BAKE-712455 format. One line per field, with one value per residue (C-alpha): residue number from 1; x, y, z. Coordinates in pm, 1 decimal, padded with zeros to 6 digits. Example, Ala and Ser with C-alpha at 12.3 -4.5 7.8 and 13.67 -1.06 7.14 Angstrom:
# residues 2
lomi [1/2] $
xx [01230.0/01367.0] $
yy [-00450.0/-00106.0] $
zz [00780.0/00714.0] $
This chain:
# residues 659
lomi [1/2/3/4/5/6/7/8/9/10/11/12/13/14/15/16/17/18/19/20/21/22/23/24/25/26/27/28/29/30/31/32/33/34/35/36/37/38/39/40/41/42/43/44/45/46/47/48/49/50/51/52/53/54/55/56/57/58/59/60/61/62/63/64/65/66/67/68/69/70/71/72/73/74/75/76/77/78/79/80/81/82/83/84/85/86/87/88/89/90/91/92/93/94/95/96/97/98/99/100/101/102/103/104/105/106/107/108/109/110/111/112/113/114/115/116/117/118/119/120/121/122/123/124/125/126/127/128/129/130/131/132/133/134/135/136/137/138/139/140/141/142/143/144/145/146/147/148/149/150/151/152/153/154/155/156/157/158/159/160/161/162/163/164/165/166/167/168/169/170/171/172/173/174/175/176/177/178/179/180/181/182/183/184/185/186/187/188/189/190/191/192/193/194/195/196/197/198/199/200/201/202/203/204/205/206/207/208/209/210/211/212/213/214/215/216/217/218/219/220/221/222/223/224/225/226/227/228/229/230/231/232/233/234/235/236/237/238/239/240/241/242/243/244/245/246/247/248/249/250/251/252/253/254/255/256/257/258/259/260/261/262/263/264/265/266/267/268/269/270/271/272/273/274/275/276/277/278/279/280/281/282/283/284/285/286/287/288/289/290/291/292/293/294/295/296/297/298/299/300/301/302/303/304/305/306/307/308/309/310/311/312/313/314/315/316/317/318/319/320/321/322/323/324/325/326/327/328/329/330/331/332/333/334/335/336/337/338/339/340/341/342/343/344/345/346/347/348/349/350/351/352/353/354/355/356/357/358/359/360/361/362/363/364/365/366/367/368/369/370/371/372/373/374/375/376/377/378/379/380/381/382/383/384/385/386/387/388/389/390/391/392/393/394/395/396/397/398/399/400/401/402/403/404/405/406/407/408/409/410/411/412/413/414/415/416/417/418/419/420/421/422/423/424/425/426/427/428/429/430/431/432/433/434/435/436/437/438/439/440/441/442/443/444/445/446/447/448/449/450/451/452/453/454/455/456/457/458/459/460/461/462/463/464/465/466/467/468/469/470/471/472/473/474/475/476/477/478/479/480/481/482/483/484/485/486/487/488/489/490/491/492/493/494/495/496/497/498/499/500/501/502/503/504/505/506/507/508/509/510/511/512/513/514/515/516/517/518/519/520/521/522/523/524/525/526/527/528/529/530/531/532/533/534/535/536/537/538/539/540/541/542/543/544/545/546/547/548/549/550/551/552/553/554/555/556/557/558/559/560/561/562/563/564/565/566/567/568/569/570/571/572/573/574/575/576/577/578/579/580/581/582/583/584/585/586/587/588/589/590/591/592/593/594/595/596/597/598/599/600/601/602/603/604/605/606/607/608/609/610/611/612/613/614/615/616/617/618/619/620/621/622/623/624/625/626/627/628/629/630/631/632/633/634/635/636/637/638/639/640/641/642/643/644/645/646/647/648/649/650/651/652/653/654/655/656/657/658/659] $
xx [-12057.6/-11985.2/-11927.5/-12234.5/-12280.2/-12273.5/-12651.5/-12700.8/-12466.6/-12645.1/-12334.4/-12556.8/-12792.1/-12852.1/-12764.2/-12836.0/-12508.3/-12275.0/-11984.5/-11615.7/-11505.4/-11127.5/-11090.4/-11317.0/-11652.2/-11945.4/-12302.5/-12526.1/-12900.0/-12892.2/-13138.9/-13211.8/-12858.4/-12908.6/-13197.3/-13067.8/-12726.1/-12676.4/-12472.8/-12529.1/-12842.1/-12749.0/-12537.6/-12209.4/-11920.3/-11706.1/-11399.1/-11196.2/-11265.9/-11463.7/-11354.0/-11710.5/-11725.4/-11417.2/-11111.0/-10818.5/-10870.5/-10532.8/-10672.1/-10930.6/-11171.4/-10960.9/-11114.5/-11471.5/-11553.2/-11927.6/-11915.5/-12196.4/-12097.9/-11996.3/-11991.7/-11685.8/-11817.9/-12110.1/-11898.8/-11922.1/-11728.2/-11349.3/-11239.7/-10944.5/-10652.1/-10814.4/-10629.8/-10504.4/-10456.6/-10092.4/-09995.3/-09806.4/-09624.4/-09516.4/-09398.2/-09191.6/-09043.1/-08956.2/-08804.8/-09038.8/-09288.7/-09336.6/-09504.2/-09547.4/-09583.3/-09585.8/-09812.8/-09705.5/-10029.6/-09874.3/-09998.3/-09785.0/-09837.3/-09681.1/-09714.2/-09787.9/-09877.6/-09835.9/-10088.5/-10439.5/-10464.6/-10492.2/-10120.3/-10136.1/-10453.4/-10304.3/-09987.7/-10198.8/-10384.8/-10065.1/-09911.7/-10212.5/-10198.7/-09833.9/-09846.2/-10199.3/-10526.5/-10415.3/-10140.6/-10199.9/-10193.8/-10249.9/-10305.0/-10245.8/-10415.7/-10376.8/-10705.1/-11062.3/-11133.9/-10954.0/-10859.9/-10623.5/-10679.2/-10945.2/-11207.8/-11583.4/-11819.9/-12181.3/-12483.4/-12851.9/-13067.9/-13445.0/-13446.6/-13182.1/-12831.4/-12567.4/-12207.8/-11888.3/-11517.0/-11336.8/-10999.0/-10876.4/-11109.0/-11077.5/-10893.7/-10679.1/-10543.4/-10556.4/-10359.7/-10050.5/-10100.4/-09864.4/-09987.3/-10012.6/-10214.2/-10449.9/-10495.6/-10571.9/-10821.5/-11004.6/-10967.5/-10927.8/-11159.1/-11391.5/-11397.9/-11528.5/-11385.9/-11625.7/-11922.8/-11779.7/-11734.9/-12090.8/-12220.2/-12156.6/-12435.5/-12267.0/-12601.4/-12791.1/-12766.9/-12813.1/-13183.1/-13103.2/-12865.2/-12593.1/-12253.2/-11961.5/-11906.4/-11650.7/-11712.0/-11512.4/-11491.0/-11506.0/-11185.3/-10983.8/-11194.9/-11388.1/-11727.2/-11891.0/-11994.1/-12082.9/-12014.5/-12169.4/-12033.3/-12298.8/-12271.5/-12042.1/-11974.6/-11646.1/-11373.3/-11406.3/-11773.1/-11716.9/-11426.8/-11617.4/-11853.2/-11576.2/-11486.0/-11134.9/-10953.1/-10949.0/-10594.0/-10686.5/-10970.4/-10748.0/-10476.6/-10727.3/-10850.3/-10490.6/-10410.4/-10704.2/-10683.3/-10321.2/-10170.3/-09835.3/-09514.7/-09314.4/-09000.4/-08987.5/-08718.0/-08641.3/-08673.8/-08935.4/-08666.3/-08517.5/-08857.5/-08928.0/-08581.6/-08652.3/-09004.4/-08881.8/-08658.0/-08911.4/-09241.6/-09575.5/-09625.1/-09286.6/-09374.5/-09709.1/-09560.2/-09238.6/-09340.0/-09718.5/-09709.8/-10006.5/-10032.4/-10151.9/-10526.4/-10513.0/-10251.7/-10485.4/-10757.8/-10539.3/-10288.1/-10465.0/-10545.5/-10253.7/-10353.0/-10549.0/-10255.7/-09954.4/-10079.9/-09894.0/-09991.1/-09860.9/-09542.9/-09438.6/-09518.5/-09279.6/-09416.3/-09341.6/-09564.3/-09840.3/-09824.9/-09847.2/-10150.9/-10349.2/-10309.2/-10370.8/-10105.0/-09910.8/-10119.2/-09885.5/-09577.4/-09702.7/-09531.4/-09501.4/-09662.3/-09329.8/-09131.9/-08843.0/-08571.9/-08721.5/-09082.6/-09300.5/-09462.7/-09812.3/-09718.7/-09546.2/-09852.6/-10074.9/-09829.8/-09831.0/-10210.8/-10412.4/-10663.8/-10949.8/-10817.7/-11018.4/-11104.1/-11323.7/-11536.9/-11715.2/-11977.2/-11747.2/-11423.0/-11163.1/-11306.6/-11490.7/-11154.6/-11046.0/-11381.1/-11353.6/-11009.1/-11142.2/-11434.6/-11181.2/-10940.7/-11195.3/-11514.2/-11717.2/-11703.5/-11927.4/-12085.1/-11846.9/-11646.7/-11846.6/-11904.2/-11824.1/-12192.0/-12276.6/-11990.4/-12130.9/-12427.5/-12288.9/-12272.4/-11945.4/-11948.2/-11664.8/-11696.0/-11573.5/-11253.6/-11044.2/-11180.7/-10941.7/-11070.7/-11000.9/-10671.1/-10659.6/-10734.3/-10759.7/-10695.3/-10805.0/-10686.7/-10347.5/-10028.0/-09705.1/-09421.9/-09142.4/-09068.6/-08744.1/-08591.4/-08564.2/-08197.2/-08046.9/-07767.9/-08021.4/-08329.6/-08478.1/-08577.2/-08861.1/-08981.0/-09130.9/-09401.0/-09506.9/-09807.5/-10020.3/-10397.7/-10633.0/-10345.2/-10199.1/-09903.0/-09895.6/-09650.7/-09706.6/-09459.0/-09427.3/-09216.7/-09240.5/-09349.6/-09463.3/-09444.8/-09728.8/-09748.6/-09569.6/-09196.2/-09126.5/-09308.6/-09118.7/-08788.6/-08860.0/-09045.9/-08825.0/-08517.2/-08176.6/-08229.5/-07909.5/-07885.1/-07875.0/-08199.3/-08373.5/-08260.1/-08393.5/-08729.1/-08757.5/-08688.3/-09043.3/-09305.2/-09667.2/-09892.8/-10157.8/-10514.8/-10856.5/-11167.7/-11493.8/-11827.8/-12151.4/-12483.0/-12765.7/-13137.6/-13173.4/-12974.3/-13237.5/-13004.7/-12742.5/-13009.6/-13141.7/-12788.7/-12737.2/-12413.2/-12286.3/-11946.8/-11823.2/-11455.9/-11353.6/-10996.4/-10923.4/-11150.8/-11050.5/-11156.3/-11071.3/-11418.9/-11745.6/-11961.9/-12217.9/-12118.4/-12097.9/-12440.2/-12361.8/-12578.4/-12424.0/-12602.6/-12871.6/-12719.4/-12814.4/-12696.4/-12998.8/-12962.7/-13285.3/-13273.5/-13547.9/-13356.5/-13059.5/-12702.8/-12343.4/-12127.1/-11750.1/-11501.8/-11124.5/-10815.2/-10442.5/-10278.2/-09934.7/-09723.7/-09676.5/-09443.8/-09232.6/-08920.9/-08987.1/-08928.7/-09222.4/-09133.3/-09107.0/-09443.7/-09603.6/-09459.2/-09595.1/-09934.4/-09941.5/-09876.0/-10163.9/-10396.1/-10321.2/-10369.9/-10706.9/-11013.7/-11327.0/-11531.7/-11309.2/-11356.2/-11730.8/-11756.1/-11556.8/-11779.1/-12099.9/-11970.3/-11840.3/-12157.2/-12387.0/-12207.6/-12193.8/-12549.1/-12740.5/-12902.3/-13035.6/-13213.4/-12939.2/-12974.4/-12689.7/-12883.1/-13174.0/-13012.5/-12706.3/-12785.3/-12436.0/-12068.8/-11771.2/-11422.8/-11160.1/-10831.6/-10526.2/-10228.1/-10023.9/-10203.2/-10065.5/-09727.3/-09465.2/-09407.0/-09069.0/-09056.7/-08788.8/-08773.3/-08680.7/-08557.7/-08226.3/-08238.6/-08527.3/-08265.2/-08066.0/-08131.0/-08416.8/-08192.0/-08029.5/-08353.4/-08414.2/-08737.9/-08551.7/-08305.3/-08589.7/-08785.5/-08510.4/-08608.4/-08445.6/-08411.3/-08764.0/-08915.1/-09027.5/-09149.7/-09474.9/-09699.2/-09712.4/-09424.6/-09204.7/-09273.7/-09316.8/-09642.1/-09978.6/-10198.8/-10386.0/-10216.2/-09876.6/-09974.8/-10071.0/-09745.4/-09540.5/-09737.6/-09664.6/-09292.8/-09269.7/-09429.5/-09211.6/-08902.3/-09004.6/-09025.8] $
yy [-13350.3/-13088.9/-12732.1/-12514.3/-12285.5/-11906.4/-11892.3/-12160.9/-11975.3/-11645.9/-11472.8/-11238.4/-11168.6/-10802.6/-10813.2/-10470.2/-10290.1/-10024.4/-10238.9/-10167.2/-10441.8/-10474.1/-10118.0/-09943.4/-09803.4/-09965.8/-09863.0/-10167.1/-10158.3/-09780.0/-09593.4/-09902.5/-09888.0/-09534.1/-09638.8/-09982.1/-09879.9/-09605.3/-09312.3/-09362.4/-09155.2/-08930.4/-08622.1/-08774.6/-08633.3/-08853.4/-08989.4/-08806.1/-08479.0/-08227.8/-07881.9/-07768.2/-08033.3/-07914.2/-08036.1/-07796.7/-07554.9/-07647.0/-07989.6/-07844.1/-08128.6/-08375.4/-08718.7/-08590.5/-08472.1/-08518.6/-08881.7/-08975.1/-08967.2/-09301.3/-09442.4/-09673.9/-09939.8/-10010.0/-10047.9/-10400.2/-10582.2/-10567.2/-10377.4/-10375.9/-10299.1/-10294.1/-10232.2/-09874.4/-09834.8/-09939.8/-09805.9/-09504.7/-09717.3/-09970.3/-09694.8/-09539.6/-09881.3/-09939.5/-09594.7/-09479.0/-09258.5/-08918.8/-08679.2/-08406.0/-08057.9/-08068.1/-07809.3/-07680.9/-07653.6/-07418.1/-07641.1/-07671.1/-07943.9/-08045.7/-08406.3/-08583.9/-08951.1/-09164.1/-09447.2/-09425.3/-09773.3/-09838.4/-09776.0/-09441.1/-09334.3/-09438.7/-09239.8/-08929.1/-08996.9/-09038.9/-08727.0/-08518.6/-08674.0/-08572.8/-08229.3/-08106.6/-08089.6/-07788.9/-07986.6/-07982.1/-08329.3/-08460.0/-08830.5/-08942.8/-09268.3/-09426.4/-09620.7/-09492.5/-09551.7/-09507.3/-09806.2/-09984.4/-10359.2/-10286.5/-10237.4/-10242.6/-10419.8/-10303.6/-10439.4/-10357.7/-10662.7/-10677.3/-10372.2/-10504.0/-10370.3/-10642.5/-10588.3/-10785.5/-10735.4/-10679.3/-10739.6/-10740.5/-10969.0/-10926.5/-10809.9/-11100.6/-11222.7/-10900.0/-11046.9/-11020.1/-10654.1/-10382.8/-10122.9/-09857.0/-10074.3/-10186.4/-09828.1/-09691.3/-09965.1/-09995.1/-09656.9/-09401.1/-09562.5/-09701.5/-10061.3/-10279.0/-10618.6/-10813.8/-10639.0/-10690.0/-11059.5/-11083.3/-10920.6/-11249.4/-11501.2/-11840.1/-12015.8/-11827.5/-12112.1/-12395.9/-12442.2/-12523.2/-12806.1/-12681.9/-12846.6/-12827.3/-13007.2/-13068.6/-13030.4/-13264.7/-13146.1/-13383.3/-13251.9/-13379.8/-13657.0/-13797.3/-13675.5/-13368.4/-13452.5/-13251.3/-13458.0/-13314.6/-13423.1/-13506.9/-13363.2/-13588.4/-13809.7/-14000.2/-13944.2/-14307.2/-14259.1/-13917.9/-14034.9/-14345.2/-14122.7/-13928.5/-14004.5/-14122.5/-14447.8/-14684.3/-14574.7/-14207.8/-14252.5/-14452.8/-14184.2/-13910.0/-14100.1/-14155.7/-13787.0/-13680.3/-13945.1/-14058.4/-14067.4/-14210.5/-14043.6/-14030.7/-13920.6/-14167.4/-14105.8/-13749.7/-13450.7/-13183.9/-12936.6/-13181.0/-13260.9/-12891.6/-12837.6/-13104.6/-12981.6/-12623.8/-12739.2/-12941.6/-12847.5/-12966.4/-13162.7/-13331.0/-13435.8/-13576.7/-13770.1/-13896.6/-13949.7/-13996.9/-14175.0/-14018.5/-13988.2/-13747.3/-13765.2/-13684.7/-13417.4/-13257.5/-13250.3/-13074.4/-12878.1/-12541.2/-12551.5/-12315.9/-12060.4/-11834.6/-11752.5/-11779.7/-11763.7/-12090.1/-12453.1/-12723.9/-12751.1/-12395.9/-12388.9/-12525.7/-12833.9/-12682.4/-12382.2/-12607.0/-12819.0/-12520.3/-12384.6/-12706.8/-12869.7/-13247.5/-13518.7/-13417.3/-13541.7/-13831.6/-13609.6/-13459.4/-13130.2/-12888.4/-12544.6/-12366.3/-12173.6/-12286.9/-12130.9/-12018.4/-11989.8/-11765.8/-11454.5/-11598.9/-11920.8/-11724.6/-11503.7/-11805.5/-11958.5/-11634.7/-11604.7/-11635.3/-11917.1/-11667.1/-11495.0/-11484.4/-11315.9/-11006.9/-10923.9/-10614.9/-10686.2/-10517.7/-10654.9/-10403.9/-10141.7/-10022.9/-09961.0/-09744.6/-09565.1/-09495.9/-09345.4/-09122.4/-09015.0/-08883.9/-08732.6/-08568.2/-08542.6/-08392.4/-08714.6/-08901.4/-08607.6/-08637.7/-08907.5/-09228.4/-09511.6/-09874.0/-09945.5/-09624.4/-09653.1/-09974.6/-09802.2/-09446.4/-09309.0/-09139.4/-08799.3/-08856.1/-08496.5/-08385.7/-08589.6/-08319.7/-07983.6/-07689.2/-07580.4/-07918.2/-07965.2/-08326.6/-08405.1/-08738.9/-08723.8/-09036.8/-09152.8/-08991.3/-09189.3/-09042.9/-09091.3/-08868.4/-08795.3/-08611.4/-08367.7/-08008.4/-08056.6/-08399.1/-08232.0/-08030.2/-08255.3/-08016.6/-07787.9/-08024.2/-08262.4/-08221.4/-08473.9/-08514.5/-08722.6/-08816.3/-08777.6/-08810.3/-08799.1/-08475.6/-08419.7/-08206.1/-08113.8/-08033.2/-07950.6/-08108.0/-08070.3/-08447.8/-08754.2/-09100.7/-09359.5/-09594.0/-09769.7/-10091.9/-10103.6/-10192.9/-09877.6/-09665.3/-09799.2/-09645.9/-09332.6/-09193.4/-09035.4/-09053.4/-09375.4/-09569.1/-09849.4/-10118.6/-09986.8/-09978.3/-10336.9/-10444.6/-10282.8/-10498.6/-10824.0/-10897.0/-10976.6/-10892.5/-11199.6/-11188.2/-11237.0/-11268.7/-11209.3/-11248.9/-11149.3/-11275.7/-11121.0/-11377.2/-11308.7/-11598.4/-11901.5/-12174.1/-12397.2/-12401.5/-12476.4/-12759.4/-12900.7/-12860.5/-12664.3/-12331.1/-12366.9/-12573.4/-12650.4/-12671.0/-12801.2/-12843.4/-12580.0/-12225.2/-12079.4/-12248.6/-12241.7/-12053.9/-11998.3/-11800.7/-11494.3/-11462.0/-11373.1/-11031.6/-10775.7/-10443.8/-10114.9/-10079.2/-10344.4/-10709.8/-10959.2/-11160.4/-11527.1/-11693.8/-11901.3/-11696.4/-11370.0/-11223.6/-11289.2/-11250.8/-11553.6/-11527.4/-11694.5/-11671.2/-11764.3/-11708.9/-11769.5/-11928.3/-12182.2/-12493.9/-12785.0/-12588.7/-12563.6/-12194.8/-12007.0/-11841.9/-11502.8/-11648.2/-11819.0/-11490.4/-11315.9/-11588.3/-11567.7/-11191.4/-11224.9/-11471.2/-11246.8/-10930.4/-11103.5/-11254.4/-11068.5/-11010.5/-11233.3/-11527.1/-11465.1/-11435.2/-11752.3/-11953.2/-11824.9/-11914.3/-12247.8/-12372.1/-12280.3/-12419.3/-12751.0/-12785.3/-12668.9/-12729.5/-13045.7/-12837.9/-12581.1/-12323.7/-12123.1/-11870.9/-11668.1/-11627.8/-11632.1/-11408.3/-11040.9/-10886.8/-10981.9/-10791.6/-10929.7/-10770.5/-10828.5/-10761.6/-10824.4/-10676.9/-10821.7/-10947.5/-10828.7/-11096.7/-11311.9/-11478.4/-11858.8/-12105.7/-12275.7/-11966.5/-11692.0/-11772.6/-11447.2/-11592.8/-11795.2/-11480.1/-11190.7/-10971.2/-10672.4/-10867.0/-10920.7/-10709.9/-10553.6/-10396.2/-10222.3/-10129.8/-09939.2/-09696.7/-09333.3/-09126.6/-08768.6/-08631.2/-08937.2/-09225.4/-09571.8/-09734.2/-10014.5/-10380.4/-10450.8/-10277.8/-10568.0/-10838.7/-10923.4/-10886.7/-10793.8/-10475.5/-10433.0/-10459.5/-10184.4/-09966.0/-10043.7/-09938.5/-09614.3/-09538.4/-09607.4/-09397.7/-09092.1/-09125.9/-09133.2/-08803.9/-08645.2] $
zz [23309.9/23045.2/23151.4/23112.6/22815.1/22853.4/22821.1/23085.6/23319.5/23268.8/23134.8/22936.1/23224.4/23300.1/23663.8/23810.6/23856.1/23725.5/23620.7/23599.6/23364.3/23353.0/23480.4/23227.1/23333.1/23153.2/23224.7/23266.8/23325.9/23287.2/23502.9/23708.4/23847.5/23970.4/24189.0/24288.7/24417.6/24677.4/24550.8/24180.3/24168.7/24461.4/24511.6/24625.2/24427.8/24213.1/24385.3/24123.9/24301.0/24097.2/24219.7/24267.8/24539.2/24719.1/24527.6/24497.4/24206.5/24059.6/23979.6/23747.0/23814.3/23617.5/23611.0/23647.5/23295.6/23337.8/23451.3/23689.4/24056.5/24201.5/24551.6/24552.5/24793.8/24558.4/24243.7/24107.9/23839.5/23872.4/24184.4/24423.5/24193.6/23848.6/23524.1/23512.7/23887.8/23868.6/23523.7/23661.6/23917.4/23656.5/23423.5/23703.6/23783.3/23418.3/23378.5/23103.2/23288.1/23127.6/23374.4/23115.2/23258.6/23638.3/23795.7/24135.9/24333.7/24587.6/24868.2/25181.8/25438.0/25766.0/25654.8/25329.4/25358.0/25046.4/25077.2/25219.2/25365.1/25738.5/25792.9/25612.1/25791.1/26125.1/26047.8/25990.2/26315.2/26516.9/26362.1/26465.7/26809.9/26839.6/26672.9/26735.1/26544.8/26340.7/26164.8/25789.9/25638.9/25286.4/25220.3/24861.1/24761.1/24417.4/24429.2/24406.3/24775.0/25104.9/25318.4/25078.0/25113.9/25378.0/25109.3/25157.0/24916.3/24935.8/24750.7/24741.0/24659.6/24689.2/24913.3/25151.8/25201.8/25202.1/25315.7/25274.9/25298.1/24970.5/25131.6/25491.6/25684.1/26059.1/26367.4/26479.9/26815.1/27024.4/27315.2/27093.6/26997.0/27110.9/27358.5/27087.4/26845.7/27121.6/27238.9/26892.2/26809.3/27138.9/27308.5/27032.4/26776.7/27041.8/26918.2/27199.9/27110.7/27329.9/27176.0/26829.9/26900.4/27030.0/26708.5/26525.6/26579.6/26561.2/26592.1/26318.6/26066.7/26316.8/26249.7/25887.5/25988.0/25754.3/25735.3/25493.1/25166.9/24895.6/24524.3/24299.1/23937.7/23644.1/23486.9/23784.7/23937.2/23639.8/23756.6/23906.3/24261.2/24570.5/24881.5/25196.9/25531.2/25785.7/26135.9/26334.3/26033.1/26050.1/25795.2/25688.9/25602.3/25443.2/25226.3/25112.8/24911.0/24735.7/24372.1/24460.0/24418.7/24713.4/24794.2/24770.2/25018.6/25254.2/25232.7/25315.0/25620.8/25732.0/25686.8/25901.3/26174.1/26209.9/26557.8/26449.4/26567.5/26245.5/26431.7/26721.8/26978.9/26869.0/27099.5/27042.0/26935.9/26685.8/26536.0/26483.1/26337.8/26075.8/26006.1/25958.6/25674.0/25473.5/25316.4/25444.5/25121.8/25155.7/25509.8/25397.0/25108.7/25266.6/25628.0/25635.3/25299.1/25124.6/24747.1/24480.2/24542.1/24911.4/24841.9/24587.2/24852.2/25112.7/24904.4/24917.2/25288.9/25355.5/25089.9/25322.0/25547.8/25320.1/24961.4/24894.0/24854.6/25085.1/24875.4/24972.0/25344.7/25608.6/25779.5/26120.6/26049.5/25914.9/26230.9/26465.7/26280.2/26314.9/25974.4/25986.3/25998.3/26309.3/26603.5/26680.1/26703.9/27033.0/26957.6/27245.7/27239.5/27202.4/26943.1/26723.2/26503.1/26172.5/26292.0/26074.1/26215.2/26183.6/26361.1/26638.5/26682.6/26731.0/26978.0/27177.3/27177.3/27496.5/27527.1/27507.7/27194.4/26877.0/26549.9/26541.2/26238.0/26116.3/25847.6/25592.2/25735.1/25845.8/25612.5/25922.7/26091.6/25798.4/25798.2/26172.6/26118.1/25839.3/26059.0/26311.8/26058.9/25827.5/26034.3/25751.4/25552.5/25797.2/25979.6/26274.7/26449.5/26439.7/26685.5/26603.6/26542.8/26360.3/26112.6/25964.7/25802.0/25779.7/25424.9/25331.6/25164.9/24919.2/24801.9/25145.6/25157.7/24991.7/25099.9/25117.3/25457.4/25618.8/25809.4/25686.5/25324.2/25144.1/24769.8/24584.1/24242.1/24307.4/24246.1/24383.6/24135.7/24270.8/24636.7/24710.7/24956.9/24845.1/24933.4/25004.0/25202.8/25405.5/25445.4/25701.9/25415.5/25337.5/25069.9/24723.7/24639.6/24277.0/24183.8/23884.5/23884.4/23592.5/23341.8/23484.5/23713.2/24026.6/24299.2/24665.5/24941.7/25284.5/25594.4/25643.0/25446.5/25551.7/25276.0/25369.0/25032.6/24940.8/24999.1/24637.3/24521.8/24771.7/24638.4/24297.4/24403.9/24680.9/24528.7/24693.9/24888.4/24963.4/24703.9/24971.6/25122.2/24784.7/24724.5/25064.9/24984.5/24674.0/24858.0/24966.2/24701.8/24772.6/24776.4/24499.2/24616.5/24457.1/24667.8/24475.2/24626.7/24473.1/24575.3/24555.8/24550.1/24794.8/24907.2/24895.4/24690.6/24965.6/25224.1/25008.0/24975.8/25351.4/25321.2/25447.3/25279.2/24985.6/24936.9/24570.5/24601.3/24229.8/24075.6/23986.3/24321.7/24650.6/24804.5/24832.9/25135.1/25330.9/25534.1/25909.3/26048.5/26195.3/26365.9/26462.7/26509.4/26244.2/26020.5/26016.1/25757.4/25638.8/25724.1/25609.3/25287.4/25122.6/25171.9/24981.2/25088.0/24970.4/24897.4/24936.5/24702.0/24723.0/24527.1/24581.9/24244.5/24263.7/24076.9/24291.0/24222.0/23977.1/24191.6/24258.2/24580.9/24755.8/24609.5/24259.6/24301.1/24406.7/24101.2/23873.2/24041.7/23995.0/23622.4/23593.5/23793.4/23597.9/23262.4/23353.6/23230.7/23436.9/23204.5/23298.1/23668.2/23621.6/23417.8/23671.2/23951.5/23772.0/23644.6/23979.6/24166.0/23895.8/23886.4/24264.4/24336.9/24012.6/24146.7/24435.7/24222.6/24173.0/23850.8/23807.2/23552.0/23789.4/24133.5/24092.6/24140.5/24127.4/24121.2/24257.9/24201.8/24424.0/24245.8/24459.7/24235.8/24521.2/24824.0/25154.7/25276.9/25213.5/25521.6/25560.1/25583.4/25682.6/25340.3/25139.2/25372.1/25547.7/25743.3/25944.3/26130.5/26211.7/26451.9/26329.4/26260.6/25977.3/25785.2/25473.7/25599.8/25895.1/25664.0/25430.2/25696.5/25795.8/25769.0/25497.3/25617.0/25658.5/25487.1/25709.6/25610.0/25730.8/25591.5/25698.7/25456.5/25713.3/25949.9/25683.6/25859.1/25685.1/25980.1/26065.2/26401.5/26229.3/25984.9/26282.4/26465.1/26165.0/26133.6/26498.5/26456.4/26139.0/26302.4/26611.6/26391.1/26230.4/26575.5] $
């Protein structure tokens, strides 16, 4: 089947939104947007910080210049890290950043935090806890919203508010959390994990008899075909309807059902030693004996956790996380040399452990932190249910009277001690905002941004520490959210999620049916919803290490224009669901693409990181997180572990190191 034309896909449709296409603001649907999206027609100040709404006078309202106020969660188009958000950082890295005249704002703080993600917000929280509520703190965040990767996507469709995560998805495996992370999340922020778990209705879609399906595209498989797996259907029956060769179908059945021990006579420890040194794909090809078609079907199954296809993930990690092909090995539930952090976490988990979702992902965690740090933003500290629907007053993030201030759109480019020989004299922090440069002064600094950024921004670091900071490579991620006027086509097809193993995106699917406080995600086919699509760009089968693959994926992601993302979204859904009445021009109400060129923290693996077989203190991230005078290092990079509780742990450690 030929790919649809732009007109058939509705590429020219006036979906109601205020778009940010490739980083540039473009007004679409004019006045309609102001009434359709909260914040656009209201009184919330622009994230850029107009001084009449409380920004420091020295900033002169740069970035405002008469633009209409925006409410970041409702921005559609290209979000996350759009073009322009990293220009200063790249210029600093390349040695060609010209700050121009630097204006000293005269501001003095007890603590400046560089990075307004969960780690940075938690660092500010811990510092106040340790030094009192009168401590003066400034948080500098380069993006247009606080929370970092914990971004909130908000839509208004047919009078209903829809929420989704634009990044960090959930709270994971709490039995493995440290005491301090558990205390902050459950006691200080008031997140009742049982109640949060109960807010997800696992039976909401049951009455529609939805299952999963796989879409096979004509470019790879010779025909466009959606194959829906019936409830309880065997793999033999399911595979028989797939557009594969007879061998491909047989290989897929073998992959999913094999009980053969491919290492007979070897001990559990020896099996894991072998599996830790080969990729999952190598194991499948050389031991299980499956070929290209079945590999193509399974290759991306590891993307969600590692950002790599089966060729880049150790077979031992894949086995411990439940990937198919290992049942006959009878592996014990125990660790092994070279185990990844994620695999170890799941081994350590209690039987009753789980995943805990807010309707907007972990954006609610960030919002709860802000409600405690800057109470005026949400009208006081919020509860776990109230925060979901609470509207943020962005104009109150950076008020002079507030002990804690959050300054958005502000990229730190130079952080140095007043005197390297006498670090106790404090730190000068220079940052760029709206094309101008400013300087503030701090007694202490927590660098809660990426390690690689810190290595270029903090002056006077030992060379070996700067090198260690550049070892890890952030995993590029693409989270697209598509607001639909209804989801009758999915109901007609009988699917809640469709895997698209060889299309541009990996899959698309319905959201969790959540109900928390005054928010309830609609879950009837005639009502609006938000579909989630994801992609982790990489370069498999090219002989590249994991870090090299992530770099290649980042280049691809940064070069891709919003129109390409939009077309791939519309095309994939139209081809998979067109026979079931889906019309992208009619059914799609809004699209938000969260592009994270620098996404997950890099996680070490036994194929590419020899230090994983050594004591932890010899790994680069341990050297990278050492404090430098009055400058401490936070962020999940400092643990090489891309989880919210790790980001909190590193914030706690950083503040403790400052004393």
